N, C-alpha and C positions, 0 to 999 in steps of 0.2 A: 390406637392410632390407625387412621385410615390410610391405605396404600393408594398410590396414584393410579388412575384409570389407565388401562393399557390397550383398550380397543377404541376404534373410531366412534362406535355407538355410545360408549360410556363417557366419551370426552368430546364435547362439541367442537369439531374442527373448524367451524365457521365463526368462532369467537375470536376477536382480534388478538387477545392475549394468548391464545393457543396456536397462533401462527408462527412457525419458525421464521418465515421470511420477514415478518414484522419485528421479531426479536433481533434478528441480525441487522435489519435496516436501522432500527432505533439505537442499537449498540454502536453501529458505525457512526451515526450522527453524534452520539455522546462522545465517542473517541475523537472525532474531528473537533468537537468543541473543546475537549481537554487539550488537544495538541495545538489548537489555533494560537494562543498567546505565546507558546514556546516557539512555534515556527515563525511567527511574526518577528520575533527577536533575531531570527536567522535570515529573514528576508525571503521566506518560502511559504507557499501554500501547501496544503496536504498533497495534492497531486505532484507538485514539484518535489516535495520531500521523498515520495516513493521513487521518483526518477533518480534522485540523488542516491538513495539507498542502493538501487540496482547498479548504478555506476561506481559506487564505492566498493561493491562486490567485484565488479568486472568492468574496468575502464576500456574505452576504445571500441565498444560494440557498434554494430550497424543499427541504424534507426529501426529497421524491420525486426531485428532480434530484440531490441529494447521493447518495442511494442508488443511482441509476442510474450516476453517475460512478464510484462505488466498488464496484459490483457487490454491494451489500449490500441484503438485504430489510429491510422496516420492523421486523420482529421482532428483527433484529440491530442495526439502526441506532438505534432509539429508546432502548434502554438505554445505548448508547454516548453519545448526545447528552445523556441525563439525567445521566450521570456527569460529562461535560464541563461541563454547566451547574452542577452542584453544586460543581465545582472552580473555577468562576468564569471559565472560558475562553470560553464561548459563552452566547448567550441565544436562546431559541426564542420567536418572535413570531407570533401568528396574523394572517393577512391580514385587513384590515378589510373588504375587498370579498367575501371568501369564507373563512369561518372554518375550512373543511376544509384550507386551504392554510397551512402553517407554514413560516416563513422562519427560517433559522439564521444568526445574525450573531455575529461575533467581539466580545468585550468588549475593553476596553483591556488587560486582563491577557492575553487570547488573542492580541492583536496584538503585544504586547511579547515573548511567548513565541517568536515567529518568530526574533528575533535570538539568543535563547539556544539555539535548535535548529539554528542555522546550521552547527554543527560535526558534526552527525550524519552527513550524507553523506560527509564527509571520512574518517570512521572506516571506512566501507565501502571507499572508495578505497584507503586504506592496507592494510586487511586483504586485499583482493582481489589486490593487487599488479598491478593493471591500470592502464593509462593512461585518462584521461578519454575519448578517442576509442574505446578498446576497450569501456568500460562503456556508452557511448552506443550503439555498434553492437550489443552484446549485448542491451541493453534493447529496441532496435528489433526485433531478431530475435524476442525473446520476445513482444513485443506483437503482431507479425505472426502468430506461432503461435497466441497466444490468440484473436485475431480470426478466424483460419481455423477453429479448433476451435469457437468460438461459432457460426459460420455453418454448420457441418456438421450 
């Protein structure tokens, strides 16, 4: 059995299939395709879903905190929040002490949606054919990679 090459010279790093960035990009596309029909039933797009996940963890955050948590700039986040507000899932409320600060809170509909969305991660678990510990480990490795790249 041949072992995998470990040096750049032995492994052509300009081949598409050897690019980590392409593997992550194409995996992200595949995941979005997997989630799309599930999220459509909930009335959400994938970016709206990650906003809701963040709010289910911590409700009432400021828009700036939410953007930081999701790595989204205000130009991307504001339209997402507007659509979620129109859908009745969230409310945006200006801070009484500082009108520049806007808090995002879940509505009753948004809170109830959490129970309906509970099956979404199980779909990935089934499709990935991984165990929960394997997915947890993979997630941690990708988060570590993300953090290192951000720090570089």
